[in-house]
N, C-alpha and C positions, 0 to 999 in steps of 0.2 A: 586167710581172709575172708570174712562176710558180706554180700550183697543179699540187698533185700528188696523184694519188687511183691506184687500181689497178683497172685494167680486164681480164679474160680472165686475169687470173692475175700480168699483166705490171704494171709500176710505170711510170704515164705523167705527164709534164708537159706541163701547156697552156700556152702562151703568151698573154697576154691583148694583144690588140690587133695582133698578126699574124694573117695570114689562119689473114676468120676462111678457112686457107681448108677448111673444112668444109664442104661441099654441105649446104644447107639444102633439102630436099624439101616437096613440098605434098600433102596430104590433100584429098581432094576435098568432098563434102556434110558430114561431121561437122566438118573444121574450120570451114568456111566460115559454119556455122550460128556459130560460137562466136561472130566479129567484125562478123556483120552486126548486131547490136543496140547501139542507142547506149551511149555508157558512162553515160549518166545513170540508165539503169535495168540495168546491172548490179550496185548496190548494194554496192560496199566494204565490206568488215569497219572496214578502219582509215583514218581520213585521213590516217595516213603509211603505209600500205602494212602486209603482212605477209611478205613476201619479206627473207629474208638474204641477205646479204652473199654466200655460200657460195652461195645460190639461182641470186643473179642474175651470178656469176661478175667481181664487182666489188666496191670500200670506197667509202663515203660521202668525196666531197670536202670535206676539212676547211679551215678558215683562209679562207673565200669571203668576199671585201667584197661589200656591195650591190650598187654598180656591177658586179662583176666575174659575178657570178650573174646579174645582168641580160643581158649580154652573151654568158655561154655558154649562158644559157635557150632566148635568142630565137636564136642562131644553129643551137641544134639545131631550132628548131621549123621555123625554115627552111627546113634541108636536108631535115627530114622531109616538106615540102608539098611542095620541087621536086620532088624523088627520087620522092616518091608518084606526082606528075601525068606523070613521064615514065612509070612502070612505067603506071598507066591507058592509055597511047598506046600502047606499047611490048611490054607483056608477052604473051603468048601463053595465057596461062592465066587461066581465070574466076576461080578462086579468087586468086588474087596480086590479080587488077584488085580485088578485093572489099577485101581487105584495104590496099589501097593508099588507096581511096575513103576506109575507115573512117580509115587516118592522118591523110587529109588534113582530115576532121570532127576528130576528138581534137586536132589540135598546130594546127589556127587559132583552137582554142575554149582552149588552154593559152594559146598566144600573146597572145588576146586578154585573158584574165586576166592574163598579165600587165602588157599596156601599161595596164589599169585600176588597176593596183596603184603606177604609177607617178606616176598623180593624187594628189598630196600637198602638202600647204602645209605640213606638218612640215619637208619636207625635199626637196630636188633633186636628181633621178638624171637624165644625159642619156638622152633615147633611145637605145635601141640600132640599130647599124648594119642596114642591109637587106641590106649585100652581104654574102655567106658567108665563112666565113673559110675561110685558103688551103685547109687540109687538107681539108674538107666539099666548097671548090669543084671539088676535084681529084676528089673522090668521085663528083659529078655527072658530070664529063667522064668519067669509066670507065664509067658507065652510057650515056650517050650514045653512044660509042665503043663499047660493046662490042656484039657480034653479037646479033642476036635470040634464037639458038638456047640463047647462055648468058647472057641478061642476067637471066632469074628466076632463077637462083640466085644472081649477084652480087648483085643489088636484096638478097634475104633475108638474104645473108652479112653487108651494111650494115647492114641494119635490126637484125640481132641487136648489133650490135658500136654503132650510133647508142643503142640503147636501154639498153645495158650505162652508157655515157657520160651519159646522161638521167636514170638512175638515181645514178648518184654524183653527180651536181650536184644533182640535187634532193633525195635523200636526207639529203645532207652539209649542204645550205643548210638544210633542216627540222630537224636536228637543233640547228645549231649557229649556225644565220643570228642576224642581230642587228636587221634591220629586220620587226616585226611582218606587214607587211600582204604583205611578197615572203617570210616564212617560212608564212604561210597558202600563196600561192599553190604554193611548194614542196611545202608539205604534200598539196594536194588535186592536185596531180601524178603524186606518187608511185606512188597506186595505180591510175590510168592506163597510167603507162609501164608499172607489172609486170603490167597484163591485156595487154600486146602482149605483153611478155618471156613469158608463158604462153601465149599463141595462138600464138607461133612456135615455141615448143617442144613444145604440142602436135601442130602440124602435123607436125612432124619426126617425134616420135614414132609418130604415126598412121601415117604412108606407112611407115616401116623397119618396122612390124610386118606391114604387108602384103607 
């Protein structure tokens, strides 16, 4: 099955069941404070987020079934966790490591919420695979093979693209999904993803101003 959405102004098609180069630089102390606080303390203004498709550079993915939403959301969380664990080990920058640590914490929480929503006696959705999709596995391999000198730029480049895709998936299901429990998961995930996007853009903007 194919699902379509726009990320970064480019139309993307995601095939369920199969598996930017603009450098993103980091500011240190100012940006570090932004993602040091836990998501629960950030007090999002809306449970469905406040950013527009133009802000994100992606459009909400529509016509997504409950089963496909679970696969896409789980694959995104799994990639975020694995890639950020690599960043904790391989990054040369303290601010990148702090960002990666926050990504692990936040995406473990969104993954936990997704799994909890599957426990519903009224319907049965198969648990998602723990094996990454081909596209995300390729990204992990690139991170593993990258020289340490260029690892941080590659990791953050991937993070921006991955969060654009995550926003597309969650925002789309929050708007048009049919499963109430999963819509709640999606609605709660959107502001988390938006905060991550805001952190990435703020860090890039702060460094370019220096």
